[in-house]
Every structure is written in structure tokens, then in C-alpha cells.
N, C-alpha and C positions, 0 to 999 in steps of 0.2 A: 483732085489731082494728088497722086502719091509722089513721095520723094524718090530720089534715085536709089537704086539698089546698092548694096555693099559692093557687088562686083563692078557696077558702073563707076562707083567712086574709086575703087581700087585701080581700075583700068586708066581712068583719067589721071589719078595721082601718079601712076607709073609713067604716063606720057609726060607729065610736068617734070618729074624727076629726071627722065632721060633728056628732055629739052634743056634742063638746067645743068647738064653735064654730069649727072649722077653724083651729086654732092652727098657727103656723109652728114647725117643729122637733118634737122628741120622736117622730118617726115610728118609730124603733126600739122605743120603749116601747109604742106603740100596737100595733105588729106582734106583739110578744111577749105583750101582754095578749090580743089576739085569738086567738093560737095557744093560749094557756092556757085561755081560755074554751071554745074549740071542742073541745079535748081533754077537758075536764071534761064538756061536753055530750054528746060521743060516749060517754064512759064511763058517764054516767048513763042514756043511752038504751039502752045495751047492744047496739045493733045496728050501730054503726059509722057511723051517719049523723048529720050535723049539719043543723039547719034554717037554711038561708041566708035573708037578708033579714029578720032578727028585728025590726029597727026600721023596715022598710019602705023603706030606701034601696036604690036600684037602679042606681047609676051608678059602680061601682067602677073603671071604666076610667080615670077621671080621677085616681085616687089612685095615685101612683107613689112 
């Protein structure tokens, strides 16, 4: 099983950031939380695939 891609992590971190009300700072924490969630999701699915867009957010390009 491979880990999540950088884009998958970026997308999930963006979703977490939006859900948290777009706070300033704490980006590292959101990134690691996203990575942890995706790793757990991939392990639970057993197929190495994560489901992007869980919360319906679709603009991760603005999250840097």
C-alpha cells in the first residue's frame, strides 16, 4: 500500500482549513492531520485508494 499523494493531502488539508473557518496559522497541524486521516482511510479501504472531496470542497489550489 502506498501513502497518500501530496495532492490528496493538500486537498484534505484545504477541506480541514475551510471547515475550521479558514484560520491563520496552524497549517502544519492541518497538513499532518490530513495525512493521518488519509493513511487511516486507505488502510480501512484496503485498496490503497482514498476518496477525495469528502466534504465537497473543490478548490485546493488556493491552499498553500
